[in-house]
N, C-alpha and C positions, 0 to 999 in steps of 0.2 A: 369304434377306436381299435387298433389292430393290437390282437394278443400280448400282453407283456412276455419277454424270457428270462427265466431263471437260470443262471450258470452256477451248477454245481461241480466246485473242484474238491477233489480227493484222491490220494494216490492209492485205497483201498477198493477193489472192484467192488468187492462182495458188499460194502455200504453204499457205494455211488450207484450201482445198479440197484439194490435196495429202497435206496429214498426216490429216485426216480420213478421206480414202480408204486411207491407209495403216495407220492405226489400226484398219480396221475387221477384220481379223482377230484381235482382242484384245477382241471385244466379248460372250466369257462373261464377261470381267473386269470391264469399263467400258465407257459408251456415252460420244461424241462430241457437244460442243452447241460451235458456234463463233461469236464474236461480231467485228464488222469494226475495234472501237475499245472505248475504256473506257468511255464512255457506253452503248453498246449491250452492252457487257457486266455492267454494273452493270443494268441492266433485265432480262437473262437472270437475275442474281441475285437479282430478287425474285420473279421468275416459276418458277425452277425450283429442287430440292434439289442443288445442285452441291457435289462433293465434294472437289475439286480444280481449279486455274487454271492454265492456262499462257499466258503472257503476254509478248508482244513489247515490248521496252524503248521504242522509238519508233514512236509512234502519233500522229496528228492529234487534236485537239482532248481527249484525253486520254491520257497517255503509260503506260508501265508501272509507271509508281514511284508516280504519282500512284493509279494503278488498285491496285498494292500497298498503298498508305496505307490508302485506303476500305476494303479488304479486312481489314486487321489491325483500323482501327476497328469494322468491322458486322460480321464475319463471321470472328473471331478462328479459330475450330476449322477455315476453309479453307484449307490449305497452298498456297501459289504457287510455280513455278517461272516463273523470268525467261530468257528467249532472247533474244538480241540478236547483230547483226553487226559491233557496234562495242563488239567487248568490251577492256575494261580494268580492270587489277588494283584499282583506285581504284571504278571501276565496280560491278564484283562486290561489293568490299568493303560500298559503298553499299545495293546491293539488299539483301543478307544482313545489314544491320544494321535494315533495315525490316523485314523477317520474310521476306525470301524464303528456301525451304526448299534450294532447288537454283537452280544458274545454267547454262545450258548456251549454249554459242557455235554461231552458223550458220558454215558449213551444217553441217545433222548427220544419222545416218541413223535415219530412223522408229523402228529398234529399239531406239537408242540412248536417246530420248526417253521410248518403251513401257519400257524396263527403270526408266528414273526414276521416270515415274508408279507402276508395279506397285511399287516398293520402297516409294515414300511411302506408298501406299494398305494397305501391308500393316503399317504402322508405327501406323496407326488401330487396330488390333486385336492390336496386340503382348501386352495384358493379358488377352487372351482376348475370346468372344464367347459370348453366352446368347440363346436363344431361347425367346420364350411365357412370358417371366416378367411377376411383379409389379414394376416400376419402383420404388414405393415402398419395398418390403420389402429390396432391393437397396440402394437409396441408403441408408439406415438401416445398412447393414454397412458400407457406404464411408467413411460418417461416424466411425462407430466404431473404425474400425482406421487412422484418420486417414491415410486414403490422399491422395497428389498423382496427379490423373489428370482427361482428358478422355474424358467418356461419351458415345459418337452414340448416339442412340437413334431407332427407327421404330415407328411404332404400327401393329400386325397388320391393326387394321381399317379403316383411312383411307389409309394408307401415308404419312402425315406423319414429316417427319426433325426431329429437334431436337439440342442437343446440351448438357451440362452442365460445368461447370468446378469442379473440385475442389482445394484447395491444402490439405494437413495435414487433411482431412475436413471441412472447410470448404467450403461452396458458396459461390463467389464470384459467378457468371453463369448463364444460360442461355439461349439463343436457339432460334428456332421462325422459321424465315424471315427476316421483317424484324422479327417480335418479339423483344425483348429483355428480360434482367433478371425482375424476380419475377414477371411477368406471363406470361413462357414458360415458367417454372417452373411456375406453375399448368395451364398448356395441358400440360404434359409429362405432370403426375402426375396429371391425369385422364384419360389413355391406360392402358382396362384392362390389355392385354397388349402386351409390345414384345420387340422383338427389340434387342441392344444389344452396343457393340463397345466395347474399353478401351484408351484409350492411356494409356501410364504415363509423361506431361507436361501441364503447364498450362500454355499459351502466358500465360493472363491472369493479370496483376499485381493489378490494384484490383478490392476487393471491392465491388460495385453491388447485391446481395442483400443486406437486413441482416437478416431476419427469419432464426429459427431454423429450421431442417429440417423438425421435426416440427411447428411451425405454418404453415410453406409448406404440408405435405401433407394437414393437416386443412383449411385454407381451402381448398384445391383441391379436396378431397373434397365440402365445402359449397356450391361455385361449381359443382360438377358436379352435384349434387342438384337446386340451383337451377336449371341450365338444362334436366334433365328432367322437372322438374315442371314448366316453363313452356311445354315441348315439348308435355307430356301434355295439359294445358289448351288450347294451340292447337287438339291434333288432337281435341279435346272439342267445340270450337267448330265445329270443321270439318263432324264429325259430326252436329250437332245442325241438319241442315237440315230444312225443314217437308217431311214426304211428299205432302200436298196442301195448297192453300190454306187458311188457317187454323190446322193442325194444324200441329203441332212433336212429335219424338219427346223424350221427356221422361227425360233420363239419371240413372240411380239408382245411387248409388254408396252402400255399406255402411259404416255406422262400425267401426272395427275391434276398437275395445275392447266394442260391444255383441254382435259378433260371435263373439267369442272367451267372453265370458262367456255368451252362449246357447249355443255348442258343449260346450262343459264342463259345464253346470249338465243339458242336453238328452242327451248321450251317456254321462256317469259319474253325476251325480245330485248331490243337495246335499252329500255326501260327497269332493267333488273335493277338498276345501282350500283353493280359492279363498278369500283373504280380501279382497284388496284388486286392482284392475287402475287402472294410469294410466300418461300418458307418462311420463318425467325424462330430459332432457336431460343431466344429470349423468353419464351412463352413456356417452355417446357417446364419449367419446374410447377407453375399453377396448373397445365393439364393434369401433371402429375399427382399432384396434391387431390383435384378434383378426382382423379379417376380412382385414387384410392378411398378416399371418402364414398363413391358410389360401391366401391367393391365390398368396404365394411357393413354396408347399408342394402347389400345385394339388392340395387337399384337398373342392374344391368351395366353393359358395356357403355362407356361415353363414345358419341358420336361427334356431337359437336359442341362448342358453346355459344353462345351468342353475348357479346361483352358491349353493353349502351356505357361510357365513361363521360357521359356529357360533352363532347368535341363536337367537333365537324362531321367527323364520320364515325360508324358505329364498324363493330369488329367480328367477324365468325369465324373460329378456330377449331381447327380439324385436326384430332389427335392420329399421328404414323409414325413410322420413323423418323420423320422430320414432322414438327408441327407445320401447315397451311394455316397463312391469314387470309382471309376475305376481307380486303376494305371497303364498306359500303356505305353509302348515302342515306340517312336518319331515314329519308321518306320511302326507301324501297319495298316492295313487298316482299317483308320478313316471315311470314307464315311459307308462301308459295315457296322460297329459297330454301328454308331450312327441311322441310318436307323433301324437296328436290335433293339436295344433297344427304339426307339421312338414308337415302335407297343407293347412295354409291357404294358397291362393293369395293373395299381397298384390295381386298385380296387379290383381285384382278389389276390391278395398278402398282407402278412400281413407287 
Protein backbone atom coordinates (compact mmCIF):
# COMPACT_ATOMS: atom_id res chain seq x y z
CA UNK A 1 0.00 0.00 0.00
CA UNK A 2 1.09 3.61 -0.62
CA UNK A 3 2.26 5.44 2.51
CA UNK A 4 -0.55 7.38 4.19
CA UNK A 5 -0.39 11.18 4.40
CA UNK A 6 -1.33 13.20 7.48
CA UNK A 7 -1.99 16.93 7.02
CA UNK A 8 -1.25 19.10 10.08
CA UNK A 9 -2.78 22.59 10.10
CA UNK A 10 -1.69 25.33 12.53
CA UNK A 11 -0.96 29.05 12.16
CA UNK A 12 1.90 28.79 14.69
CA UNK A 13 4.95 28.02 12.54
CA UNK A 14 7.07 26.88 15.48
CA UNK A 15 4.48 24.32 16.58
CA UNK A 16 3.91 23.23 12.98
CA UNK A 17 7.60 22.58 12.28
CA UNK A 18 8.11 20.98 15.70
CA UNK A 19 5.28 18.50 15.07
CA UNK A 20 6.54 17.72 11.58
CA UNK A 21 10.03 17.03 12.91
CA UNK A 22 8.78 15.04 15.89
CA UNK A 23 6.59 12.80 13.74
CA UNK A 24 9.36 11.93 11.29
CA UNK A 25 10.23 8.87 13.41
CA UNK A 26 6.88 7.39 12.29
CA UNK A 27 7.61 7.83 8.58
CA UNK A 28 7.26 4.09 7.92
CA UNK A 29 3.58 4.42 8.86
CA UNK A 30 2.68 7.89 7.55
CA UNK A 31 4.25 11.02 6.07
CA UNK A 32 3.43 14.57 7.18
CA UNK A 33 2.19 17.53 5.17
CA UNK A 34 1.78 20.98 6.76
CA UNK A 35 -0.46 24.01 6.19
CA UNK A 36 -0.49 27.41 7.90
CA UNK A 37 -4.29 27.83 7.99
CA UNK A 38 -7.57 26.38 6.75
CA UNK A 39 -7.40 28.04 3.32
CA UNK A 40 -3.96 26.58 2.63
CA UNK A 41 -5.21 23.21 3.95
CA UNK A 42 -8.07 23.16 1.45
CA UNK A 43 -5.64 23.71 -1.42
CA UNK A 44 -3.46 20.89 -0.08
CA UNK A 45 -6.48 18.56 0.05
CA UNK A 46 -7.14 19.27 -3.62
CA UNK A 47 -3.59 18.40 -4.66
CA UNK A 48 -2.77 15.50 -2.34
CA UNK A 49 -4.34 12.19 -1.33
CA UNK A 50 -4.60 13.00 2.38
CA UNK A 51 -5.57 10.22 4.80
CA UNK A 52 -6.05 12.21 8.03
CA UNK A 53 -6.11 15.88 9.11
CA UNK A 54 -4.92 17.34 12.43
CA UNK A 55 -6.16 20.95 12.73
CA UNK A 56 -5.74 23.69 15.32
CA UNK A 57 -9.01 25.18 16.53
CA UNK A 58 -8.18 28.91 16.41
CA UNK A 59 -6.61 30.15 13.18
CA UNK A 60 -6.97 33.30 11.02
CA UNK A 61 -8.94 33.32 7.74
CA UNK A 62 -10.48 29.88 8.39
CA UNK A 63 -10.51 28.28 11.83
CA UNK A 64 -10.49 24.59 12.72
CA UNK A 65 -14.26 24.22 12.99
CA UNK A 66 -14.84 25.80 9.55
CA UNK A 67 -12.17 23.51 8.07
CA UNK A 68 -13.76 20.54 9.83
CA UNK A 69 -17.16 21.41 8.31
CA UNK A 70 -15.61 21.72 4.83
CA UNK A 71 -13.92 18.33 5.15
CA UNK A 72 -17.07 16.60 6.38
CA UNK A 73 -19.01 17.99 3.41
CA UNK A 74 -16.41 17.34 0.72
CA UNK A 75 -14.09 14.61 2.06
CA UNK A 76 -16.24 12.61 4.51
CA UNK A 77 -13.82 9.67 4.48
CA UNK A 78 -10.96 11.80 5.91
CA UNK A 79 -10.96 11.76 9.74
CA UNK A 80 -10.09 14.99 11.58
CA UNK A 81 -8.33 15.46 14.95
CA UNK A 82 -8.89 18.88 16.55
CA UNK A 83 -6.14 20.33 18.75
CA UNK A 84 -6.44 23.49 20.85
CA UNK A 85 -4.94 25.43 23.74
CA UNK A 86 -8.34 26.83 24.70
CA UNK A 87 -10.25 23.70 25.55
CA UNK A 88 -13.67 23.63 27.18
CA UNK A 89 -16.16 20.81 27.46
CA UNK A 90 -18.59 22.77 25.30
CA UNK A 91 -15.97 23.29 22.59
CA UNK A 92 -14.99 19.62 22.59
CA UNK A 93 -18.66 18.61 22.36
CA UNK A 94 -19.18 20.99 19.41
CA UNK A 95 -16.13 19.66 17.58
CA UNK A 96 -17.26 16.06 17.98
CA UNK A 97 -20.80 16.94 16.88
CA UNK A 98 -19.34 18.45 13.71
CA UNK A 99 -17.48 15.22 12.99
CA UNK A 100 -14.08 15.33 14.73
CA UNK A 101 -12.88 11.83 15.62
CA UNK A 102 -10.56 13.02 18.40
CA UNK A 103 -9.79 16.13 20.44
CA UNK A 104 -6.37 16.86 21.94
CA UNK A 105 -5.46 19.73 24.28
CA UNK A 106 -2.22 21.70 24.00
CA UNK A 107 0.43 21.32 25.23
CA UNK A 108 0.88 17.62 24.49
CA UNK A 109 3.71 15.21 23.77
CA UNK A 110 4.35 14.32 20.14
CA UNK A 111 4.03 10.65 21.09
CA UNK A 112 0.51 11.31 22.36
CA UNK A 113 -0.57 12.73 18.99
CA UNK A 114 1.25 9.96 17.11
CA UNK A 115 -0.58 7.34 19.18
CA UNK A 116 -3.96 8.86 18.28
CA UNK A 117 -3.02 9.11 14.60
CA UNK A 118 -1.91 5.47 14.43
CA UNK A 119 -5.04 4.29 16.27
CA UNK A 120 -7.33 6.16 13.86
CA UNK A 121 -5.41 4.99 10.78
CA UNK A 122 -5.74 1.42 12.05
CA UNK A 123 -9.54 1.70 12.10
CA UNK A 124 -9.52 2.36 8.36
CA UNK A 125 -8.57 -1.26 7.73
CA UNK A 126 -10.39 -2.95 10.63
CA UNK A 127 -12.49 -4.91 8.14
CA UNK A 128 -9.39 -6.21 6.37
CA UNK A 129 -7.18 -5.30 3.41
CA UNK A 130 -6.83 -6.83 -0.05
CA UNK A 131 -4.14 -6.32 -2.66
CA UNK A 132 -4.24 -6.56 -6.46
CA UNK A 133 -7.94 -7.39 -6.76
CA UNK A 134 -10.69 -6.45 -9.17
CA UNK A 135 -12.77 -3.72 -7.52
CA UNK A 136 -15.97 -4.55 -9.44
CA UNK A 137 -16.28 -8.17 -8.37
CA UNK A 138 -15.40 -7.46 -4.74
CA UNK A 139 -17.90 -4.63 -4.46
CA UNK A 140 -20.67 -6.81 -5.84
CA UNK A 141 -20.00 -9.12 -2.89
CA UNK A 142 -20.35 -6.12 -0.54
CA UNK A 143 -23.71 -5.40 -2.16
CA UNK A 144 -24.91 -8.99 -1.88
CA UNK A 145 -23.89 -9.25 1.78
CA UNK A 146 -25.58 -5.89 2.51
CA UNK A 147 -22.53 -4.52 4.31
CA UNK A 148 -22.20 -1.07 5.84
CA UNK A 149 -18.65 0.15 5.33
CA UNK A 150 -16.25 2.68 3.87
CA UNK A 151 -13.84 1.21 1.32
CA UNK A 152 -10.63 3.05 0.50
CA UNK A 153 -8.98 2.02 -2.76
CA UNK A 154 -5.64 2.63 -4.47
CA UNK A 155 -5.20 2.06 -8.19
CA UNK A 156 -2.08 -0.10 -8.52
CA UNK A 157 -1.22 1.38 -11.92
CA UNK A 158 -1.54 5.14 -11.29
CA UNK A 159 -1.42 5.42 -7.49
CA UNK A 160 -4.74 7.31 -7.50
CA UNK A 161 -6.80 6.94 -4.32
CA UNK A 162 -10.55 6.91 -3.83
CA UNK A 163 -13.31 5.98 -1.40
CA UNK A 164 -16.71 4.27 -1.69
CA UNK A 165 -19.47 4.51 0.91
CA UNK A 166 -21.89 1.62 1.44
CA UNK A 167 -24.85 1.36 3.79
CA UNK A 168 -26.68 -1.98 3.96
CA UNK A 169 -25.03 -2.99 0.69
CA UNK A 170 -26.22 0.14 -1.14
CA UNK A 171 -23.66 2.46 -2.73
CA UNK A 172 -24.37 5.95 -1.35
CA UNK A 173 -21.44 8.00 -2.61
CA UNK A 174 -17.90 7.91 -3.99
CA UNK A 175 -14.89 10.22 -4.01
CA UNK A 176 -11.61 10.55 -5.94
CA UNK A 177 -9.85 13.78 -4.90
CA UNK A 178 -12.40 16.53 -5.72
CA UNK A 179 -14.46 14.25 -7.97
CA UNK A 180 -17.62 13.01 -6.22
CA UNK A 181 -20.75 10.96 -6.78
CA UNK A 182 -21.34 8.75 -9.80
CA UNK A 183 -18.46 10.29 -11.79
CA UNK A 184 -16.05 9.29 -9.02
CA UNK A 185 -17.55 5.78 -9.03
CA UNK A 186 -16.96 5.52 -12.80
CA UNK A 187 -13.33 6.52 -12.22
CA UNK A 188 -12.80 3.93 -9.48
CA UNK A 189 -14.48 1.10 -11.39
CA UNK A 190 -12.26 1.78 -14.40
CA UNK A 191 -9.21 0.77 -12.34
CA UNK A 192 -8.04 -2.69 -13.37
CA UNK A 193 -6.26 -3.82 -10.19
CA UNK A 194 -6.57 -2.14 -6.80
CA UNK A 195 -5.48 -2.47 -3.20
CA UNK A 196 -8.25 -1.72 -0.74
CA UNK A 197 -8.92 -1.31 2.96
CA UNK A 198 -12.29 -1.80 4.63
CA UNK A 199 -13.62 0.25 7.54
CA UNK A 200 -16.71 -1.21 9.19
CA UNK A 201 -18.68 2.03 9.35
CA UNK A 202 -20.06 4.64 6.97
CA UNK A 203 -20.24 8.30 7.97
CA UNK A 204 -22.23 9.25 4.85
CA UNK A 205 -25.98 9.42 5.46
CA UNK A 206 -27.46 10.81 2.24
CA UNK A 207 -27.61 8.81 -0.97
CA UNK A 208 -25.97 10.79 -3.78
CA UNK A 209 -25.72 7.96 -6.33
CA UNK A 210 -29.08 6.86 -7.69
CA UNK A 211 -27.95 4.16 -10.15
CA UNK A 212 -27.59 0.57 -8.98
CA UNK A 213 -24.12 -0.95 -8.73
CA UNK A 214 -24.46 -3.25 -11.76
CA UNK A 215 -25.43 -0.36 -14.02
CA UNK A 216 -22.52 1.73 -12.77
CA UNK A 217 -20.06 -1.11 -13.37
CA UNK A 218 -21.23 -1.61 -16.95
CA UNK A 219 -21.20 2.12 -17.70
CA UNK A 220 -17.70 2.43 -16.21
CA UNK A 221 -16.49 -0.34 -18.52
CA UNK A 222 -18.13 1.38 -21.51
CA UNK A 223 -16.50 4.71 -20.66
CA UNK A 224 -13.15 2.99 -20.19
CA UNK A 225 -13.41 1.31 -23.61
CA UNK A 226 -14.45 4.62 -25.17
CA UNK A 227 -11.43 6.35 -23.63
CA UNK A 228 -9.08 3.60 -24.81
CA UNK A 229 -10.52 3.81 -28.35
CA UNK A 230 -9.96 7.57 -28.35
CA UNK A 231 -6.37 7.13 -27.14
CA UNK A 232 -5.74 4.49 -29.81
CA UNK A 233 -7.14 6.79 -32.49
CA UNK A 234 -4.95 9.66 -31.31
CA UNK A 235 -1.91 7.37 -31.36
CA UNK A 236 -2.68 6.28 -34.92
CA UNK A 237 -2.98 9.89 -36.03
CA UNK A 238 0.38 10.71 -34.47
CA UNK A 239 1.98 7.73 -36.19
CA UNK A 240 0.58 8.74 -39.59
CA UNK A 241 3.34 11.29 -40.20
CA UNK A 242 4.68 11.74 -43.76
CA UNK A 243 7.99 9.93 -44.21
CA UNK A 244 8.82 12.22 -47.12
CA UNK A 245 7.08 15.22 -48.65
CA UNK A 246 3.88 14.14 -50.31
CA UNK A 247 4.12 10.56 -48.98
CA UNK A 248 2.07 9.36 -45.98
CA UNK A 249 2.24 6.03 -44.19
CA UNK A 250 -0.86 3.98 -44.90
CA UNK A 251 -2.36 2.44 -41.76
CA UNK A 252 -3.80 -0.95 -42.51
CA UNK A 253 -6.34 -2.48 -40.15
CA UNK A 254 -7.76 -5.92 -40.63
CA UNK A 255 -11.45 -6.61 -40.17
CA UNK A 256 -11.97 -9.04 -37.29
CA UNK A 257 -14.81 -11.01 -38.87
CA UNK A 258 -12.97 -11.39 -42.18
CA UNK A 259 -9.80 -12.45 -40.39
CA UNK A 260 -11.52 -15.11 -38.30
CA UNK A 261 -13.46 -16.41 -41.29
CA UNK A 262 -10.28 -16.62 -43.37
CA UNK A 263 -8.26 -18.40 -40.70
CA UNK A 264 -10.94 -21.04 -40.12
CA UNK A 265 -11.36 -21.73 -43.85
CA UNK A 266 -7.62 -21.79 -44.55
CA UNK A 267 -6.43 -23.85 -41.58
CA UNK A 268 -9.40 -26.16 -40.95
CA UNK A 269 -11.24 -26.15 -44.25
CA UNK A 270 -14.85 -26.05 -45.35
CA UNK A 271 -15.79 -28.62 -42.68
CA UNK A 272 -14.91 -26.27 -39.82
CA UNK A 273 -18.63 -26.06 -39.02
CA UNK A 274 -18.85 -22.26 -39.16
CA UNK A 275 -22.38 -21.26 -40.16
CA UNK A 276 -22.32 -17.55 -39.38
CA UNK A 277 -20.20 -14.87 -37.71
CA UNK A 278 -21.42 -11.44 -36.60
CA UNK A 279 -21.32 -8.76 -33.90
CA UNK A 280 -24.01 -8.91 -31.22
CA UNK A 281 -24.03 -6.43 -28.32
CA UNK A 282 -26.71 -8.38 -26.43
CA UNK A 283 -23.91 -10.67 -25.18
CA UNK A 284 -21.87 -7.78 -23.74
CA UNK A 285 -23.35 -8.05 -20.24
CA UNK A 286 -22.53 -11.76 -19.92
CA UNK A 287 -19.01 -11.23 -21.25
CA UNK A 288 -18.45 -8.38 -18.76
CA UNK A 289 -19.67 -10.52 -15.87
CA UNK A 290 -17.42 -13.46 -16.81
CA UNK A 291 -14.46 -11.11 -17.24
CA UNK A 292 -14.96 -9.66 -13.76
CA UNK A 293 -15.12 -13.13 -12.23
CA UNK A 294 -11.89 -14.04 -14.03
CA UNK A 295 -10.18 -10.88 -12.79
CA UNK A 296 -11.35 -11.50 -9.23
CA UNK A 297 -9.85 -14.99 -9.16
CA UNK A 298 -6.77 -13.94 -11.16
CA UNK A 299 -7.43 -16.56 -13.86
CA UNK A 300 -6.17 -14.32 -16.65
CA UNK A 301 -7.79 -12.41 -19.50
CA UNK A 302 -10.95 -13.86 -21.06
CA UNK A 303 -10.16 -14.65 -24.71
CA UNK A 304 -13.31 -16.50 -25.69
CA UNK A 305 -16.19 -18.55 -24.36
CA UNK A 306 -17.87 -21.64 -25.81
CA UNK A 307 -21.62 -21.78 -25.20
CA UNK A 308 -23.70 -24.96 -25.57
CA UNK A 309 -27.41 -24.17 -25.15
CA UNK A 310 -28.75 -27.52 -26.36
CA UNK A 311 -29.94 -25.84 -29.54
CA UNK A 312 -29.33 -26.54 -33.21
CA UNK A 313 -26.12 -24.51 -33.02
CA UNK A 314 -23.41 -23.77 -30.47
CA UNK A 315 -21.78 -20.37 -29.94
CA UNK A 316 -18.29 -19.02 -29.46
CA UNK A 317 -18.18 -15.54 -27.93
CA UNK A 318 -15.10 -13.40 -28.41
CA UNK A 319 -14.80 -10.26 -26.22
CA UNK A 320 -13.57 -6.99 -27.64
CA UNK A 321 -14.84 -3.51 -28.34
CA UNK A 322 -17.85 -5.40 -29.73
CA UNK A 323 -18.72 -8.99 -28.84
CA UNK A 324 -18.10 -11.26 -31.85
CA UNK A 325 -20.37 -14.29 -32.10
CA UNK A 326 -19.53 -17.44 -34.08
CA UNK A 327 -22.48 -19.70 -34.86
CA UNK A 328 -21.23 -23.31 -35.12
CA UNK A 329 -22.49 -26.75 -35.98
CA UNK A 330 -22.33 -28.84 -32.75
CA UNK A 331 -20.29 -31.46 -34.68
CA UNK A 332 -17.54 -28.94 -35.46
CA UNK A 333 -13.89 -29.63 -34.44
CA UNK A 334 -14.36 -27.53 -31.33
CA UNK A 335 -10.88 -27.99 -29.78
CA UNK A 336 -9.08 -27.01 -33.00
CA UNK A 337 -11.28 -23.93 -33.43
CA UNK A 338 -10.75 -22.78 -29.83
CA UNK A 339 -6.97 -23.23 -30.11
CA UNK A 340 -6.88 -21.32 -33.39
CA UNK A 341 -9.02 -18.42 -32.15
CA UNK A 342 -7.07 -18.15 -28.88
CA UNK A 343 -3.95 -17.27 -30.83
CA UNK A 344 -5.49 -14.30 -32.64
CA UNK A 345 -3.94 -10.98 -31.56
CA UNK A 346 -6.84 -8.57 -31.05
CA UNK A 347 -4.57 -5.57 -30.79
CA UNK A 348 -3.79 -5.95 -34.46
CA UNK A 349 -7.46 -5.98 -35.40
CA UNK A 350 -10.13 -3.30 -35.46
